[in-house]
C-alpha positions as CSV (number, residue, x, y, z in Angstrom):
1,M,154.1,68.6,4.4
2,K,156.5,68.5,7.3
3,V,153.8,66.5,9.3
4,L,153.8,63.9,6.4
5,H,157.4,64.4,6.7
6,N,158.6,63.4,10.7
7,N,154.9,61.2,10.6
8,S,154.7,59.0,8.3
9,D,155.7,55.5,10.0
10,T,153.0,56.6,12.3
11,I,150.6,57.5,10.1
12,G,151.5,54.6,7.9
13,V,150.6,52.1,10.8
14,F,147.4,54.1,11.4
15,T,146.2,53.4,7.8
16,S,147.3,49.4,8.2
17,L,145.3,49.5,11.2
18,V,142.0,50.9,10.2
19,C,142.1,48.8,7.0
20,S,142.8,45.7,9.0
21,I,139.4,46.8,11.1
22,H,137.6,47.9,7.7
23,C,138.6,44.4,6.2
24,F,137.4,42.5,9.6
25,A,134.8,45.0,9.8
26,T,133.1,44.4,5.8
27,P,131.8,41.0,6.4
28,I,130.1,41.5,9.7
29,L,128.3,44.3,8.1
30,F,127.0,43.0,5.5
31,V,126.2,39.8,7.2
32,A,123.9,42.2,9.9
33,Q,123.2,44.5,6.7
34,S,121.0,41.0,4.9
35,G,118.2,40.5,7.5
36,L,117.5,44.0,6.1
37,L,118.4,43.7,2.4
38,S,118.2,41.1,0.1
39,S,120.2,42.3,-2.3
40,N,124.4,41.7,-1.1
41,I,126.2,44.8,-3.6
42,Q,128.7,46.5,-1.4
43,P,127.5,50.8,-1.4
44,L,130.6,52.6,-3.7
45,W,131.9,54.4,-1.2
46,W,132.6,51.7,1.1
47,E,134.6,50.0,-1.8
48,S,136.1,53.5,-2.2
49,I,137.8,53.5,0.9
50,N,140.3,50.9,-0.4
51,Y,141.6,53.3,-2.8
52,I,142.1,55.8,0.4
53,F,143.9,53.4,2.4
54,I,146.1,52.7,-1.4
55,A,147.1,56.3,-1.7
56,L,147.8,57.0,1.7
57,S,149.5,53.8,2.7
58,F,151.8,54.8,-1.0
59,I,152.3,58.7,1.1
60,A,153.5,56.7,4.1
61,V,155.9,54.6,2.7
62,Y,157.2,56.9,0.1
63,Y,157.8,59.6,3.3
64,S,159.2,56.3,5.4
65,A,161.3,55.4,2.8
66,K,162.4,58.4,2.3
67,N,164.1,59.4,6.2
68,T,164.6,55.8,6.8
69,S,168.8,55.7,8.4
70,K,168.9,52.4,7.4
71,N,168.9,51.1,3.8
72,I,167.3,47.5,3.5
73,M,164.6,49.2,5.2
74,K,163.6,51.1,1.5
75,P,163.4,47.9,-0.2
76,I,161.3,46.6,2.4
77,L,158.6,49.3,3.4
78,W,158.3,48.6,-0.6
79,L,157.7,45.2,-1.0
80,C,154.7,44.8,1.9
81,W,153.2,47.9,0.4
82,L,153.3,46.3,-2.9
83,F,152.1,43.1,-0.9
84,F,149.4,45.1,0.5
85,V,148.2,47.0,-2.4
86,S,148.0,43.8,-4.8
87,V,145.7,42.4,-2.3
88,I,143.9,45.0,-2.0
89,L,143.4,45.6,-5.9
90,N,142.7,40.9,-6.4
91,E,139.7,41.3,-3.3
92,M,138.4,44.5,-5.7
93,I,138.4,42.6,-9.2
94,E,138.7,39.3,-8.3
95,L,141.1,38.5,-10.3
96,T,142.1,35.1,-8.0
97,K,140.6,33.5,-5.3
98,I,143.0,33.9,-1.9
99,P,142.3,33.9,1.6
100,E,141.1,36.6,3.7
101,L,144.0,35.8,5.7
102,F,146.1,37.6,3.4
103,S,144.3,40.5,3.7
104,Y,145.5,40.8,7.6
105,V,148.7,39.8,7.4
106,S,149.4,42.4,4.3
107,A,148.2,44.8,6.8
108,F,149.9,43.5,9.9
109,S,153.2,43.4,8.1
110,L,153.4,47.3,6.7
111,A,152.3,48.1,10.5
112,F,154.9,46.1,11.7
113,V,157.6,47.4,9.4
114,H,156.1,50.9,10.0
115,V,156.6,50.2,13.8
116,Y,160.0,48.9,13.5
117,N,161.5,51.7,10.8
118,L,159.6,54.2,13.5
119,K,161.9,52.7,16.9
120,Y,165.3,51.5,15.1
121,C,165.7,53.5,12.0
122,Q,165.2,57.0,12.8
123,C,167.8,59.6,11.2
124,Q,169.4,61.5,13.9
125,E,171.2,63.9,11.5
126,E,169.9,67.1,9.9
127,C,171.8,65.6,6.6
128,C,168.7,62.8,6.3
129,N,165.4,65.1,6.4
130,D,166.7,66.2,2.4
């Protein structure tokens, strides 16, 4: 748990960036695969990666919000996470049609907030690590 406690922003940045790569690679992989297979259905394991991104990003935001030295960062982290999760879930259930750009914007905004928090909002006192 100490690793999560001390590296939550790094984990958050990594998760957001890998999610962006996943979003970018999905259309490319399925277009390339379409020549081999006639169905355009995503494999279950590829779709389940979204749940992993949601879980990892939740853990990272939870610990980052808990450890930040600036109170304003807590709601910003959670708002970025909600934006990120709502875009992912919307893509999965197709509630409404939104441009693919929102996937990238949500992931990069969450990564940016984690980087900002890591660089400018780290607790320097022992009392922050409760």
